[in-house]
N, C-alpha and C positions, 0 to 999 in steps of 0.2 A: 293360268299360264303354265303351271307345272305339268298339267295334262298334255299340253302342247309339246313340252320338252320330252316327256315320256314317250309320246307318240312318235316324235321325230327320231328318238333313240331306237325305238322298237323297229321302225321302218328301216333305219340304217342297218340294224342287225340282221334284217331280212334281205338286205341287199337292194332296197328300194330307195331311189332318190326322189326328192320332192323339188319340183320346179313350178313356180307360179307364173302364170301368163299375165297377171294383173300387177304383181309386185316384182319388178326385175331384180331386187336385192334378195328375194327368197329363192335361192337355188342351192340345194344341198349336194350337188354333184362335185362342187369344188370344196375341198377339205377346209381351207381357210375361211371361205364364205360360211360354211356350216358352223364352224366354231364361233365366228363373229355373231351369227344369227342366234346361236344358243346362248351366248353371253348377253346379248341384248334382251332376249326374251326372259332370261333368268333375272336380269337387273330390273326389268319392268315388273315381273311377278313379285320380287322382293319389295319394291317400292309400293306396290299395291297393298301387300300384306301390312306393311308399316303404316300406311295411310288408314287402313281399316282399323288397326289397333289404336292409333291415335284418336280417331273419331269415337271409338268405343269408350276409351278412357275419359275423353272429354265429356261425353254424354253421361257417363256414370258419375263423374265429379259434379256436373251441373245438377243432376237429380239429388245427389247426396247433399249438396250445398243448399238446395231448396228445402231440405228437412224431411224428405220422403225416405222411408225405410225401404231398403232393397231386399230381395229374397222372398221366400215363401213366408206367409204369416204363421206364427206359432200356434199350435193347437193346444188349448188349455184343457186341463183335466175336467173342468165343468162341461166343456163342449163334448168331450169324449163320453162322459157319463150321460149327458142328455141324449146323444145319439144311441147309445146302448139301451137306454130306457125306452126311447121311441120304438126301436126295433123289437125289444122284448115285449112291448105293449101291443104288438101286432102290426105295426106300420111296416111297409116294405122298405128294403134298403134304399131303393131309389128315392122314394118320397122323403125318407128321413134325411138322406144326404142333401137333397134340394132344400129342405127346410132349414138345415143348420149351415149350409154353404160349404160342404166338403164333398169329396168324391165317394162313390159307392164303395170303391176298393178300400178307402181309408176306414170306413165303418167296419168292413169285413175284417180288416187287420185288427181293429180294436176288439172285435168279438173273438179273436183268436183263430180266424180263418174258417170258422164254421159256416 
């Protein structure tokens, strides 16, 4: 919705009026109608953002309540050492990463970017 508001403002600044043939209330040639339209669109956008936020918070609370841990899993020193050992033993970065379940770039970082 905020893109719509930005677009309407940009068009207004360019001297372009928006008139809809299918929605009679959508007419920005009248200053009062334009202000009412922007207020309604802004309110709908705000309500939508709040609804998304509430759903996200409720979902996170439900997952947390079920006992699942959120976020990235922590990498142990043993896992890091195993990856370095595999790579120094001749295994490719990609194969070592797949074998221990981390990304290739993680192993590269552990090796000091070499």
